[in-house]
LUMVOLO-731373 format. One record per atom (N, C-alpha, C): z, y, x; residue in one letter. Coordinates in steps of 0.2 Angstrom, whole numbers, plus 5000, padded with zeros to 4 digits. Example, Ala and Ser with C-alpha at 12.3 -4.5 7.8 and 13.67 -1.06 7.14 Angstrom:
<nodes>
503949725066A503949785062A503949845066A503549895064S503649955068S503950005064S
</nodes>
This chain:
<nodes>
501149555083M500549575082M500249645082M499849655087E499749725088E499149745083E499149805080R498749825075R497949805077R497649815082T496949775084T496949715082T497349685083D497449615082D497449595073D497749645071A497849645063A497249645060A497049715062L496149745061L495649675061L495649645066T495249585068T495349535062T496049525060L496149475055L495849485049L495949565047I495849585041I494849595041I494549595046K493949595046K493549545045K494049485047K493849415046K493949375038K494349415035H494449395028H494349445024H494249505025V494049555020V493449585020V493049585015K492349615017K492249685014K492649695008N492649755004N492849805009N492449865011K492649915014K493149965011K493149965004N493650015000N494349965001N494249914999L494949865002L495249885007L494849885012I495049885019I495349955020I495250015017K495250075018K496050075013K495850035008H496750035004H497350015008H497049955012M497549925016M497849975023M497350005025I497450065029I497950125027I497850145020A498150185018A498950155015A498950105013T499650075012T499950075019T499650045025E499950045031E500350125032E499850185032A500150245033A500750255029A500750235023V501250255018V501950215020V501750165022M502450105024M502650135030M502350155036G502550195040G502850255040G502750305036A503150365033A503750345031A503750275026L504450275022L504750235029L504550205033A505050165038A505450235042A505050275044R505250335047R505850365043R505550375036H506150405031H506850365030H506750295033F507350255031F507650235038F507350245043G507650245049G507550155052G506850135048K506850065050K506250045056K506149995056D505649965061D504949985059D504650045061E503950075060E503350015060E503349985066T502849945069T502949895062T503349865060T503449795057T503349825050T503549885047W503449905040W502649925040W502449955046R501649965044R501149905045R501449845049L500949795048L501049765042L501449765039A501649735032A501249765027A501049835027G500749875023G500049865025G499749845031L499049845033L498849775030L499249715031I498949645029I499049625023I499549675019H499849645012H499249615007H498449635008D498049615003D497549565006D497549525013L497149515015L496849455012L497149445006D496749385003D496449404996D496549474995Y496149484989Y495549494986Y495049474991D494249464991D494349394987D494749344990K494749284985K495049274979K495649314979T496049314972T496149354967T495649404970C495449464963C495449434956C495049374956D495049364947D495549314947D496149294950S496649254949S497249294952S497549354948P498049374950P498749344952P498649284948E499349234949E499349204956E498749214959Q498749164967Q498749224971Q498649294970H498749344975H499149354980H499049344985G499749344991G499749274994G499649224990L499849154992L499549124997L498749154997L498449135003L498649185010L498749245008T498949285014T499649255017T500149225013V500649205014V500549145020V500149095018Q499949025021Q499649055028Q499249105026I498949125034I499549145039I499849205036L500449225039L500949175042L501049125039Q501549075040Q501249035046Q500649015046E500348975050E500149015057E500349085056M500349125063M500849165065M501449135063D502149145064D502349205063D502049255059F502249315056F503049305055F503349375057P504049375054P504149365047P504749315046Q504949305039Q504949365033Q505149435037E505149485032E504549525030E503949515033I503349535031I503149495027I503249415027I502949365023I503249385016I503949385015Q504349405010Q504049465006Q503949515009A503749585006A502949555003A502649535008V501949515004V502049474997V502449424998R502549384992R502749424987R503449464988A503649524982A503149584979A502749584984H502349644981H501749624975H501649554974N501349544968N501949514963N502049554959E502649534952E502249464950E501749454949A501549394946A501749324950A501849324956L502149284959L502749254958L503249314956G503949294954G504449304959G504149314964F504649334970F505149394969F505749404968P506149464969P506049494974P506149574972R506049614979R506849624980R506949604987E507649604990E507749664995E507349665000S507449715005S507149775003S507349825008E507049885007E506149885009E506049845013M505349835014M504949805007M505349765005D505049734998D504949784993D505249814993K505349884987K504949934989K504749944996A504350004998A503649974996A503449915000L502949894999L502549884992L502949874988Y502949864980Y502649934977Y503049984979A502850054978A502250074980A502150074988A501650104990A500950074988A500950004985D500249984986D500050024980D500250044975P499850064970P499750154971P500250194973V500150254975V499550274980V499250234983T498750254987T498150264983T498050224978G497550214973G497650284969G498150304966L498250364963L497950434968L498350424973I498150474978I497450474980I497050424980V496350424982V496050454978V496150424971A495750454965A495850524963A496450554963A496650624964A496250664970A496150644975A495650664982A494950674978A494750614975L494050604974L493850654967L494250674964I494150724959I494050804962I494250804966H494350884969H493550884973H493250944971P492650964974P492250924981P492850934986D492650904993D492750854995D493150814989K493450744989K493950724997K494350784999K494650785004K495350775002K495750745005L496450715004L496750805005L496550825011A496750905014A496850955008A496450945002S496350994997S496850974991S497250924993I497650914987I498350924989I498750934984D499650934986D499850894981D500450874983A500950824979A500950844971A500850924969Q501050934962Q500350914958Q499750924962F499150894960F499050824957F499350794962V499450734960V499850704956V500450744956L500950734950L500650744942L500350794943N499950804936N499650754934N499250734939R498650674937R499050614935R499650604938F500050554936F500250544929F500350584926G500550594918G499950584914G499350584916E498650564913E498550484913E498750464907K498550414907K497850354908K497450404906Q496550384909Q496450384915Q496850434919F496750444925F496950384929F496450354935A496650314939A497150244935A496750224931R497250174927R497350104932R496950104935G497250044940G497850054944G498050104944A498750134948A499350124943A499650074944N500150054940N500750104939N500950134934R501350194936R502050174936R502250114932E502850074933E503050054939E502550024944Q502550004950Q502750064955Q502350134954I502450174958I503150204957I503450204950Q504050234949Q504650194951Q504350134954A504850074957A505050114963A504950174966C505250224971C505850224970C506050214965S506850244963S507350184965S506950124967E507250054969E507550074976E507250124979L507350154986L507750204985L507950244981G508350314981G508050354982G507350364979M506650414978M506550444973M506550494972D506350514965D505450514966D505150524960L504350524960L504050574965L504350634964E504150704969E504150674976E504650664978Q504850644986Q504550584988Q504350544984F503850474985F503150494986F502850534982I502250554982I502250604986I502550654987T502550704993T502350665000T502850615002L502950575008L502150535009L502050495003S501550465003S500850505005S500750565002L500250595001L500150625008L500650655012E500750685019E500450625022E500650555023A500650495027A499850485027A499550495021M498950485021M498450535022M498650605022Q498350665025Q498350645034Q498850625035Q498850615043Q498350565044Q498050515040N497550475043N496950485039N496750545036A496350555032A495550535035A495650555043K494850535047K494750465045K495250415047E495050355044E495050315039E495350355034L495250335027L494550375026L494150415029G493550445026G493750485021G494250515021L494550585015L494650635019L
</nodes>
């Protein structure tokens, strides 16, 4: 599936503009992780882009989040590795994180929210105005970006990355896509 087709699919299922931006941010981070690990960037980016396809419909039922997306992806004959990564990104579903893609999507999902929140507290609200150290300082503040699960972000260690390396890579990926993210 081409990116334009994936965006069409997203627009069909996702109405929340901030959620779409989150999915695009996750796509960017997954692309950077794929490059870092020498994996297929197109596949990893696609997993990041469509991972929350059903969130508008399942946000009040976290134990269901991902299942509708999996069903849609299976009907469209998506690669099994993407389907597995989507399943495994929601710990509530109970699917193990087995592949590097699974582990990457699990950690990338919440880090985008932490980075966006860090950018939004800066006076100009731009990703270009923050650095990894700024984000790391906010990481330690429990009341800051409470929805960005710190344990899940720290699961970057399952990929052999330390927190600073992971946040640096994620921030740089999002900065390269700042225009599309509106930040």
